[in-house]
Each structure stands twice: as C-alpha cells, then as structure tokens.
C-alpha positions, 0 to 999 in steps of 0.5 A: 294661116294652114291650108285647106289640106292640111287643114285635119277635118273631126266627126261630130263623135270625135268632137263629141269626146274632145269636148266631152260632150254629146253627139246631140250637144256638138250640134247644137253649137253646128246648127247654132253658129257657134260652132263652124262644120262644113257639110258632106252629104248628110255628114259633118264635119268640124275644122280641128283648129275650131274646136281648139278655139272654141274650147279656149273661148270658154277657159273659166278664170279660176273662182268663177262660177260663172264664164262671163265673168272672165270676159269681161276682164 
C-alpha cells in the first residue's frame, strides 16, 4: 500500500470531472460514505485511488441493464 506521502488527492471538482457527474453528486457520495474523503478546513479531498476503486465497482456487464445483476454473478 502506498504511503500517505505518495497518495494523490483530488478536489471535488476534479472527481466530478473524472466521474462525469456533478459536484453535488460527489458531495452526496462523500456524505453517504460511498466515497472516502478527507476534510481540510471547509473543503474535501478525495484519494485518487478511492475514485478508481469506486468507478471499478460500478462497472456494468455487457447486456445487463441492472448493475446488481453483475454483482451477483
């Protein structure tokens, strides 16, 4: 596991751009606990590795309209 000094942290706006969602969606993911983040003052920073993992966990298998089907397979 990479040390904290090697970790890359992203702003909410950068995460939103990567995920192609709104900043509000990123805030909702952070507040719900679905996306880990660190709070610095009044802003949040999200580890890049957490974004990559979150995106990987939400991949839908071809031909499946329901992501829960891919998880149960």
